[in-house]
N, C-alpha and C positions, 0 to 999 in steps of 0.2 A: 394312099400312095404306097404305104408300107404296112408291115405288121406293126400295129400301133399298141403301145402300152403306156400306162401312166408310170413314169419313173422319175423319182426325185433323187438328186444326189448333191452332196456337198464335197468338200475337199478330202483328200486322202488321209486316212488314219495312220498310215505307215509309221510315222515318227511320233505319234501322239503320246506314246508311253516310253519313248527313248529318252534317256537323260542327256544325250549329247546335245551340243549347241546346234540349233537349226542353221541351215545354210541358205545362201541366196539362191533364188530361182535362176536356172541357167539352161544350157542347151540339152537336147535329148541324149547327147553322147556322155553326159556326166552321170553320176550315180543317181538312183531314183530319189534318194533323200535330198540331194542337191536340186533335183529338177522339179520337185513338187512342193517343197515346204518353204514358206517364207519365215523370216525371223519374227518370233512372237513370244509372248510369255506363255507359261503353262496353261493359264486360264483360257488362252485364245488358240490352243493347239487345234489343228484341223481334224475333223472326224468324218467318217462316211456314214451315210444313212444305211443301216443294215437292218432289213426287215426281219431278220432272224435274231436280232440282238435282244429285243424285248417283245414278248407276246402281246398282242392287242388286248388281252384280258388283264394284263398286269398294270397296276397303277403305282407309280413310284411315290414313296412317302414324301410328304411335304413338311412334316414336323415329327422329329423323333426326340424324345426327352429321356434323359437318364439322370441319376443323382448327381453326376459330376459335370455333365455338359448336355447340350442339345444340338441337333442338326436341323438346319433349314436350307433351302436352295439358295445358292449364290445369286445375287441380282443387284440392281441399282440401290436398293434400300440398305445394302451392306457395304457399299463402296468405301465408306470412310473407315469402318472398323477392319475391313479386309486389308485396305491399304496400310493402316497403322500396324497391323499384325505382321505382314511380310516385310515391310520396310524396317521393322524393329529387329529383324533377324536375317539380314542380307547374307552375310558370310556363312552363317549356319545353314541356311537353305541352299545356298550354292553348293555346299559340301554334302549335305545329307539328302537333298531332294532332287535337284536338277543336275548336279555335277557340271555346272555350266555357269559362266559369268553373265549369261544373257538375262537371267531372271532369278531372283529379283536383282535389281541394280539401282544405283543412284540415278536420280534424274527422271524416274517414271512420272509422267505428268498426270494431272487430274483427268484429262481427256482420255489418256491411255487406260487409266484405272477404270473409268466409267465404261469404256468400250469393252474391256474384259468382262465386266459384270453384265452388260447387255448381251454380250455374246453367249455367256454361260446360261443366262436366263432363257434365251431363244432356243438353245440346244436342249435345255431341260423341257421346255414346252413342246418342242418338236420330237421329243423322245429319241434324240440322237446320242446324248450322253447326259450324265447326271452329276453335277458338282454341288457340294454342300459346304456351307460355312459351319465350322464347329465352334459353337458359342458357349460362353458361361451360362449357367442356368437362368440367370436374369436377362441374358441377351445383350448385355452392355459391352462385352468385349469378345473379340474373336480369338480363340485358342489356336485354330488352324483350319485346314480344309480337307475334304474327303471327296475323292473322285471315282466315279464308276463309269467306265468307258468301254466301247467295243474293243476287242483285241485285234491288233494287227497280225498276231501270230495265230494261224488257223486252229491250232490244237486247243486254244482257250476260248471260252465263251465271252469273257470279259477281263478287263484289267482294272485293278483297284490300286490307287495310290493315295497317299495322305501325307500331311506335314503338320507340325506344330511349331510354335515359336520357340526360340532358344530358351526363354524363361520357362515355358511349359515343358519343354524337353527335359530340362534339368529337374523339373518337379515330377517327372515320371509319366507325363501325359502321353508321350509317344507310344510307349509300350501298352499303356492303358487303352488308347484309341485303337491300336492295331489288334489287340486281343478281342476287344469288344466288337470292332468292325468285322473281323473274320466271322464271328458267330452271327452277327446281324446279316451279313451278305449270305451266309450259308442257309440261314433259316427263313429270311424274308424276301430274297431275290431269286428269280427263276433261272439260275445258272447251275451247270453241272461241274464246270472246271474253270476256276478263276485264277488268274496270275497275280501275284504280289511281287513285282520286281523290286530287288534290293532287300527283300524280306524273306518270304518263303522260297524265292528264287534268287540265287546269288547274281550279282550284277554281271559277272563274267558269263554265266550261262545265258542270261537274258540278252546280253549284247550279241552273243553267238547266234541266238535264235533270230534276232533282228537282222543280223547280217545275212542269214539264209533267206529271210523274207525279201530283203532288198535284191538279192541276186535273182530269186525266182520272179519277182515282180518285173525286173528289167527284161528277163527272158520272155515273160508273157507279153510285155509291151512290144517287143520285137516281133513276136508271132502275130500280134494284133495288126501291126503295120503291114506285115506280109499278107494277112487276110484281106486288108483293104486293097492292096495291090492286086490281089487275085480277083476280088469282086469287080473292080473297075477295069480289069483286063477284058472283061466279057468273055473269058475263056472258062467254061465250066470245069475243065480238067485242072487248070491252075487254081481255081477256087476250091475245087474238091479236095485238093491235097491238104487243105487246112481243116477239113470236115470229117476226117476219118474216125474221130472219137466223139463226134457231135451227135446229140440225140435227134429226135424227130424234127427239130427246127432246121436241120441241115437241108431237108427237102424244100422248106419254105424259102430259105435263103437262095438256093439255086433257082427257084421259081422267080424270086424277086430280081435276081441278076438278069434273067431273061426279060423281065419287064423293063428293067433299067436300060438294057441294050435296045429294046424296041422303042423306048421313050427317048432315045438319043441323049442319055445323061452325059453331061460334061461337068467335070469338077471345076468349080470356080474358087473354092477355098477349102483346102484339105487341112482340117484341124489335126493337131497331134493327138495320137491315142494316149489317154491319160489313165493312170491307175486310180481307182477308187478304193481298192483294197488289193491285196496280193492276187486274188483270184477274180477280180472284176475290173475289166478294162473297158473304157468308153471312148469311142472314136466319132467325133462330129465331122460330117462332110457336107459342105454346101454345094449344091449342084444347080445347073440350069438344065431344064428338061422340057421336051416338047409338050406334054400334057398341060403343065402349068403355063408355059408360054402361050398356049392357045387361049388362055383366059385373059391375056393382055393386062395383067396387073403390075408387071415389072418386078415381080417378086421371085427371088431364088430361095428354094426350100433347103433347109438343113436337115439331113437325115443323120440320125445318131445310132450307131451300132453298140449294143451293150453285150459284151462278150464275157461269159462265165467260164473260168478255167478249172480243170481238175487234172492233177498230175502233169502239168505243163502242156496240156492240150485243150483246145476249145471244146467245152462240153455242152454249152447251151448258148443260144443267140436270141436276143430280142432286139427290136428296132423301134424307134419313135421318130416322129416328124413334127415340124412346126407349121403344118399346112394351114393355109388361110380358110376361113369358113366357106368362101366361094368354091373352093375345091370340092367340098362335100356336097354343096348345092348342085354343082355341075354333075357330079356322079349320080345323084338322085334323079336329075333331069334326064340323063342318058338312060337310066334304068326304066324310067317311065315312058320316054319317047323313042328310044332306040333299043328295044328289048332284044333284038337280034344280036346286038353286041354282047350282051350279058349271057345269052344262051348259046352264042357261037364261040368266038376265040377266047372269051373271058369265062366260059363255063369252067367250074372247078370239079375235079374228080373227088372221090371219097377221101383221098389223102390231103385234099386242100389245094393241090397244084392246079394251075390253069391249063386248059387244053393247049394253048399256045401263048405263053406270057408275052412274047415279043409282039405277036400279032394283036394281042389284047391291048397293049400299050398304044400301038399305032391306031387301032380302031377307037380307043377312048380319046385319043388326041383329036380325031375327027369329030367325035361326039362333043368334046368340050368346045371345039370351034363352033359347032352348030348351036350349042347352048349359048355361047357368047353372042352369036348373031341373032338368036331368037329373044334373048332376055336382057342383054347388056349394051348392045350397040346403040340403041336409042338413048340410054342413059349417058353413054360416053359422049355422044353428039351434043346432048343437052349441057353437059358439064363444060364442053369446050366452047 
């Protein structure tokens, strides 16, 4: 039904490295930070899956040992010593790490602490971000934590943050960990430009960069919503106004718009366009369309537009759908039993565009109806 890609995404990283207190989710008219970030501890900050963050060839270390401490990935096995560490230094960490009273705070429950550890473990395993417990050499006590995350600010490849308990801070471990950590990241991790907010970058400068990201993200979301308006207007000129800086995927999107018009697409649930990063906006749209309706499954497909931005304009577009298996079965049946549809209105040019995408959708709708009559009608009667 669409240009299909495998695309996995989690929540926005936009505020993952900001020290400000997270805000409640609210309407799209509020700031991006307010609209997309739920209140949570630093271990549970949202991140995006950025395929450029870590090369497939890189394996993140799972044990690093030094004379003074060792690093191991945060996870359920560390929940108690991690909890003991940050709860021993609430005021210290609120001032030096988060600049917020959200975390750590009195009253964190065992369940919340475990959820943090499970979340960090999953993100590590999924290569979304990498959080380490900094332990004493014998592993009996946690000195602090060390985080390697994708950067919400495009000019950086990653953001690294860390903390140590108040007692260990007083003993000089904060500077020791930072000095060692910078060298470790520089020599062992595949990054060119790493941000160290509150350390190599003053907080005021980092806050200014985050504010710029927030403004640009809001502008990109607004553009994405306009793109969706243009697509479902079925007016190529209205849609084309958003594609002036788009690569070769612009032609495919215009082709798909023609298919959607021919398929009588009707929006039944317009999901809000959501930022996965400043330059990646995702828009899920559930539609009712004639090709799927011809299969009589009662299913409404959700088409998701993945918009990549550059300099405030849409630079690249991918799409994905949650089509049912029967949709693909029907297409194969039409290809085998009604080849004139594929070689006629659905024939593609060298550029990939169909001869007549609208006529193709209408012809495929008839083909899917024929598929249903030939292969499914008896099953439906038997089931009833």
